[in-house]
Residue, then its C-alpha position, 0 to 999 in steps of 0.5 A: p514528505h518524510v521526517p524531519r518535515v521541513p517544508h520550503a518557505r514557499f509551502a510553509g503554512k500553506s495547508p491547514l494540516g501543519p508541516r505534515g500537510d505542507v510537505v505533502l503539498e511540496a511533494d505534489w508540486c515536485v511531482g508536477e514539475f517533474l511531469k511538466t519537464l518530461d512533457s517539455l523535453g518530449l519524453s513523456e510518451n517514452t517514459i513510464v512514471i510510477f508514483s507510490s508509497d512504501n507503507g500506510p500513513i503515520l502521524d506521530d513518529g517522534y516529531q512535535d509538528q502537531a500532525i495529530e492536533l491539526l488532523g481534523d476530519h482528514k483520514p490519511a488511510g481513507p476507508f482502510r483500517s489502522g496505519k503504518y506497521s499494521s497488517y491491516d489494509g491501512g498499513t499495507h494497501v498503498a496508493m499507486l499511479v502509473r503514467w504512460p501517455g498514449q499507452i495507458k488509458p486513464g482509469k482505475s484498477d483493483a488488480l492485485v499487484c505489488q512493488m516486487d512485481f515491477y522487476a519481473s513485469f518490466a523484465a518481460m516487457l524488455g525481453q529480459e530474464n526475471k531474476t527476482r525470487d518473489g516478483e510476478n509478471v503483472l505487466n498487463a495489469l500495470l498497463g491497464k490491459s487487464r484487471k487480473g493481477r496476482s492470485e495471492l500475495l504475502l506481505d510482512a507489515c513489520g517484524d513478523n506481522v504478516l498477512l495473506r491476500k487471496g482474491d477478496w480474502i485477507y487472512i492475518p495470523p495472530m499479530v505482534h501489534e496492530g500498528y500505528w493506531v493501536a486500539p487497546m480494546e483490540s489487544g485480545r483479538m490480536k492474539e486470534p486468527q483474523l479473516f476478512n472479505v475486503r470486497k464486503d468489508v473494506a474497513q475490516k471491521n468484521n472478523v469472520a474467522a469463526t464462520y469460515p474455519e476451513r478457509v482459515k486453515d487453508m490460508d494459514r497453511r499457505v502462509k507457512e508454505i510461503r514463509y518456510p519452503e522446504 
C-alpha cells in the first residue's frame, strides 16, 4: 500500500478511509490469495512466510488522497508515539508475522528482533555461515521456541535520528526531527537526551533521563561504540 495509492476497481471505495484504506484492503487480499495458493499447491508446511513493514505509518506524503481527513478515530501506529522518520516507537516498531504451519504455534512474542537478523537466523537454520555484519541469530525467537531475542538494537530512523533499545529501555540522543507527526511544543525537548521504559510507558510520554543519569550515560556510550567502532 505505497504511493501512489491507486486501488484496483474491485477495492476502490470499499473502505471508509479513502484510497489509503482501499489499498490496505487490497494488500490484505493479495496476501490471502498468496497463502491460499501455497495451501492449494501443498507447499505451506515447507514454506516460511514473513509479513512485515519497513517503517511506521505516514499519512500525508504528498498525495491528495484525503488520508488525514478520512482518518477518523483510527490510529495507524496503535499505542506507539509518532510515525515514519521518527526515533520513537511509532516510527520503528513495526508489525511482523511469521507463518510456518506445523512448526510455529500461533501466538505472540515480545522478543526483540530486527529484519537484519533474518539472514543470520536462516543461515544458522541451513547450516551456512553468517556473513552479515549486524545480523544476529534469533531463529528460536522467530520460530516461537524462545521469547529471548536480541539483548540490544541500534536503529537509524532517518538521517542521524537514532535510538538504542536495551531490554525495556529506549535511549534517544538529541534528535534532528521527531518524524511525521511533529509536535511544535516538543521542539525544545528534541534537543535533549530522552530515556523511556517502554514496559511501563509504551506511549513514550515520560522522559525519565533526568531520573536515571547513569543509565543515560551508559547507553549514550554504547551508541557511540556501535556507531563509531575503533
